[in-house]
N, C-alpha and C positions, 0 to 999 in steps of 0.2 A: 698612753697605752699602745699596744702593738697594733698597727694599722691592718695587718693581715687578718687579725681576728675580727675586727669590726668592719661592717659593711658601710656604705655611704651614709646611711641614715643613723648610724650608731648602734644598731641592733647586732647581736651576736649572730654569726653565721652558724648554720646547722653543721654538726660534725659530719665528716665524710662517712658514707655507709660502710658498715663492716663487711669484710670479705666473706662471702658465703662459702661454705665448704664445697669442694669440688665434687661433682657427681661421680659415683663409682661405676665404672663400666664392668659389670660382673662377667660378661662374656670374655672380655680381654683378660681380666683377672684369672678366670678359670683356665684359659689357654696358657697364660704365663705360669700358673701353678703346675699344670700338667707337664709343660716343657721342663720346668725345674726338677720335678720329680723324676722324669725320664732321664735327665742328665745325671742325677744322683744315682739312679739305678744302674746306668751304664758304667759309671765310675766304679761303683762297688763290685760289679761283675768283673770288670777289668782288674781290679785290685785282687779279687779272689783268684782269678786265673794266674796273676803274677805270683801270688803266694804259693799256688800249686806248682808253678815252674821252679820256684826257689826250693821248695821241698824236694821235688824230683831231682834237681841238680845236686842237692846235698846228699841224697841217697845214692846217686850214680857216681858221685865223686869218690 
């Protein structure tokens, strides 16, 4: 048999403990979510301004 499974007296070793799920830091998660939403909002506002400039350019052209 495999020696790594058996201890010195022939008994089986206990399996290693299962990894516990990591604790969720809700304050950090909230801040990350707010930052992401803010970035999306800024991007969409800039995109809206850009499309307005394109429309204005087409009209003045």
